N, C-alpha and C positions, 0 to 999 in steps of 0.2 A: 941393464933393464932399462929404468929414469933417466939416464942422462941421454941413451936413444928415445927415448920419448920426449923429452927435453928440444931435442935438436930436429924430430921430427916435426913437432908443434912449432917449433921458430919456424922452420920453412915454408912448411906452412898459412900460420900467418902471413910469411915475409911474401907467399904468392900473390895470397888475395891483396895484400896490399899494393905491388907494384902493376895487378889489371886497372887500366884505364876504364872511368866513369865517363861515360857519355849523358846527358839531359838535356833538355830544352828548358828552353832559355823564359824566367817566368813573365809576362806581362800582364798591365793592365789590361783589360777587356773596355770595361762599363765600370766610372762608378756610381752603385747603387744609393751610394750613400751621398746624397749631395748635401746635407748641414753643412755648417763653412767649420764647423769647432773640428780637432781632426781627430781628438783622441777617443771618440765614440767610434765603434771597430762595426760592422757588419754580420762581421760572427759567422762567415757562410758554413754550414753544415750539412749534413745528410742530403751529399751528392748519389746522381742517379743520372743513368744515361741513358736515354730510350729515344727510338727516331732521328738520332741523328742532334738530338738536342740534350745538353746540361743540363738536370736540373737541383735545383737545391734550395734549401729555405735559410733567409740572413733577414738579418734585421736591420727596419730602413729607416731605425730611430726613434719610431712612433711605435709598431708591433712588427713580428715577424710576418712576414710574407715568403711564398712560394716565387722565385723566381724561374728563368733557361735564358740557354744561349740555346 
């Protein structure tokens, strides 16, 4: 019983690993952090879609603001 379970578990894992995954390519739309120092990250969080726009809060180096695209 244990050997059968292990074999089925292995086949299931193999099936999952063999599936093709499709994903969109990530690209930069706009740089909201225009400071010259690249060590600062805008850290976008709280993403919400509304009326065909993406709203999120992010750090623009001075404070956290709400942005939309």
